[in-house]
C-alpha positions in Angstrom: 68.5 14.6 74.6 68.5 16.1 71.1 65.5 15.7 68.8 66.1 13.9 65.4 65.2 15.5 62.3 62.3 13.7 60.7 62.3 13.7 56.9 58.8 13.4 55.6 58.3 11.8 52.0 57.8 14.4 49.2 54.4 14.6 47.7 54.3 12.6 44.4 53.9 14.9 41.5 52.9 13.1 38.2 55.1 14.4 35.4 53.1 16.4 32.8 52.2 14.5 29.8 53.9 15.9 26.7 51.9 17.5 23.9 51.7 15.5 20.7 54.1 18.1 19.1 56.6 17.2 21.9 55.9 13.5 21.5 56.3 13.6 17.7 59.7 15.5 18.0 60.8 12.8 20.4 60.4 10.0 18.1 63.2 8.8 15.6 62.9 9.7 12.0 62.3 6.0 11.1 59.5 5.7 13.7 57.7 8.9 12.2 57.9 7.1 8.7 56.2 4.2 10.0 53.5 6.2 11.9 53.0 8.2 8.8 52.4 5.0 6.6 50.0 3.5 9.1 48.1 6.8 9.3 47.9 7.0 5.3 46.7 3.3 5.3 44.0 3.8 7.8 42.7 7.0 6.1 42.6 5.1 2.7 40.7 2.2 4.3 38.2 4.6 5.8 37.8 6.6 2.4 37.4 3.3 0.5 34.7 2.1 3.0 32.7 5.3 2.5 32.9 5.2 -1.5 32.0 1.4 -1.3 28.8 2.3 0.9 27.6 5.4 -0.6 28.7 4.8 -4.2 28.8 0.9 -5.0 27.1 -1.0 -2.4 23.4 -1.5 -3.0 21.4 -2.8 0.2 18.2 -2.8 -2.2 16.4 0.0 -0.3 14.3 2.1 -2.7 15.1 5.8 -3.4 12.4 8.5 -2.8 12.4 11.6 -4.6 9.8 14.3 -4.5 7.6 11.9 -2.4 7.5 9.2 -5.0 9.3 5.9 -5.2 12.0 6.0 -8.1 11.1 3.5 -10.7 8.0 2.2 -9.1 5.8 0.0 -11.1 2.1 -0.7 -10.5 2.7 -4.5 -9.5 5.4 -3.7 -7.0 4.8 -5.1 -3.4 6.7 -2.8 -1.1 7.4 -3.1 2.6 8.7 -0.6 5.2 11.7 -2.1 6.9 14.4 -0.3 9.0 17.8 1.0 8.4 17.9 1.4 4.6 20.7 3.1 2.9 18.2 5.1 0.5 15.1 4.8 2.5 13.3 2.3 4.9 11.2 1.0 1.8 12.2 -2.3 -0.1 10.8 -4.0 -3.2 9.7 -7.4 -1.9 7.8 -8.8 -4.7 5.8 -8.3 -7.9 2.1 -9.2 -7.7 0.1 -9.3 -11.0 -3.8 -9.8 -11.1 -4.9 -13.3 -10.8 -7.1 -14.7 -13.7 -10.9 -13.8 -12.9 -10.0 -10.9 -10.7 -9.8 -7.0 -10.7 -7.6 -4.9 -8.4 -9.5 -2.5 -6.1 -8.5 -0.1 -3.5 -9.9 -1.8 -0.5 -7.6 -1.4 2.3 -8.4 -4.5 4.3 -5.6 -4.3 6.8 -5.8 -0.6 7.4 -2.3 0.2 6.1 -1.3 3.7 6.4 -1.5 5.8 3.2 -0.5 9.2 2.1 2.6 11.0 0.7 4.7 9.7 3.7 3.8 6.0 3.1 5.2 4.0 0.5 4.2 0.3 1.4 1.7 -1.1 -0.8 -1.0 -3.9 -0.7 -2.9 -5.6 -3.3 -6.7 -6.3 -3.0 -8.6 -8.4 -5.8 -12.5 -8.8 -6.3 -13.9 -11.3 -8.4 -15.1 -10.4 -11.9 -18.0 -12.7 -11.8 -20.5 -11.3 -9.2 -21.8 -15.0 -8.7 -18.3 -16.1 -7.3 -18.4 -17.0 -3.7 -15.0 -15.4 -2.9 -15.3 -11.9 -1.6 -11.8 -10.8 -2.1 -8.1 -11.8 -2.1 -5.7 -9.7 -0.1 -1.8 -9.8 -0.5 0.6 -7.8 1.5 4.0 -7.9 3.0 4.5 -8.4 6.8 7.7 -7.6 8.8 8.0 -10.9 10.3 9.2 -14.3 9.5 6.9 -17.2 8.2 7.1 -19.1 11.6 6.8 -16.0 13.8 3.9 -14.5 11.8 2.0 -18.1 11.5 2.4 -18.4 15.4 0.9 -15.0 16.1 -2.0 -15.2 13.5 -2.9 -18.8 14.4 -3.1 -17.8 18.3 -5.2 -14.7 17.2 -7.8 -16.4 15.0 -8.0 -19.3 17.4 -9.3 -16.6 19.9 -11.5 -15.3 17.3 -13.0 -18.6 16.4 -13.9 -19.5 19.9 -16.9 -21.9 20.1 -18.3 -20.2 16.9 -16.4 -22.1 14.4 -13.5 -24.0 13.5 -9.7 -23.7 12.7 -7.5 -26.3 10.8 -4.2 -27.3 11.7 -1.1 -25.5 10.3 0.2 -27.1 7.2 3.7 -26.7 5.7 3.7 -26.1 1.9 6.6 -26.5 -0.4 6.6 -23.5 -3.0 9.1 -22.2 -5.5 9.9 -19.6 -3.0 10.7 -22.0 0.0 8.4 -23.4 2.7 5.2 -21.5 3.2 2.7 -22.2 6.1 -1.1 -22.0 5.9 -4.3 -22.7 7.8 -7.9 -22.1 7.2 -10.5 -20.9 9.6 -14.6 -20.4 9.5 -16.6 -18.7 12.1 -19.8 -16.8 12.8 -20.3 -13.4 14.6 -23.2 -10.9 15.3 -23.9 -8.7 12.4 -25.8 -6.2 14.3 -25.8 -4.5 17.8 -28.6 -6.6 19.1 -27.1 -9.8 17.8 -30.2 -10.8 15.9 -28.5 -11.6 12.7 -25.2 -13.4 12.0 -22.5 -13.1 9.4 -20.3 -15.8 8.5 -16.6 -15.7 7.2 -14.2 -18.1 6.2 -10.5 -17.7 4.9 -7.5 -19.4 3.9 -4.3 -17.6 5.0 -0.8 -18.5 3.7 2.5 -17.1 4.8 5.2 -17.2 2.0 8.9 -16.7 2.7 10.9 -13.8 0.8 14.5 -13.2 0.3 14.7 -11.6 3.6 14.2 -14.2 6.4 12.4 -11.7 8.3 9.7 -10.7 5.9 7.1 -12.8 4.5 4.2 -12.4 2.0 0.5 -12.9 3.3 -2.3 -14.2 0.7 -5.5 -14.3 2.2 -8.5 -15.7 0.4 -11.8 -14.4 2.0 -15.3 -15.6 1.8 -18.5 -14.2 3.7 -22.0 -15.3 3.9 -25.4 -14.5 5.6 -26.0 -18.2 6.3 -23.9 -20.8 8.0 -22.9 -22.4 4.9 -19.0 -22.6 4.2 -17.0 -23.6 1.2 -15.0 -26.6 0.5 -11.3 -25.9 1.5 -10.4 -27.1 -2.1 -12.3 -24.1 -3.5 -10.1 -21.7 -1.3 -7.1 -23.4 -2.2 -7.7 -23.0 -6.0 -8.2 -19.4 -5.5 -4.8 -19.1 -3.5 -3.2 -21.1 -6.3 -4.3 -18.7 -8.8 -2.9 -15.6 -6.8 0.4 -17.4 -5.9 0.9 -18.0 -9.7 1.1 -14.3 -10.1 3.3 -13.7 -7.1 7.2 -13.3 -8.0 9.5 -12.6 -5.0 12.3 -10.3 -5.9 15.8 -11.9 -4.9 
């Protein structure tokens, strides 16, 4: 009995991909023209985008030269944000000194300062030493009005505890949009033994800006060695003086 020859299938060999030169040579003259037109159009679009972004488009970020903000004025409120074209710093608002106050260097929130830090804050002390107000503080915060109010209200509620009071959050219509505000007052030990107390009262207001994720804080602060607090109308009047000197940059 004869053996039949068995033909085994040949192993598949993938054809070698043509080089770009070979592929291009295989195209008709008409297709080559079309491809050239498409390539030129894409290159032109990319070039125009780069010219627009680096030459024409202005995202509002500030230019920094030799460690200084170009064109900066003394009343600029500057915030550090992310992803700016020129830098991470933006001119958020103008803040002038409210009537009856003088600007000080008190860094009440401990904002980093130095040649590599260009964000600014404003602290004002009353000219009249008999004024019940300790100071007024203005700064930009990288959160929306709603988010910052919620965080701050939760924090101050914890501070106040059983030693003071905190108001409900009020929504205020301003020329810059809807702001939110609340007041708090509480006492705390003023020495290691807790034998003396210090009392503080404040009205905090968060004001919207042109950037929905940035707000401006105006805080009116009062301190006392006795448990005597101001009428809220007194704090409100000093807030109004300060807000009148605030102009949000669009």
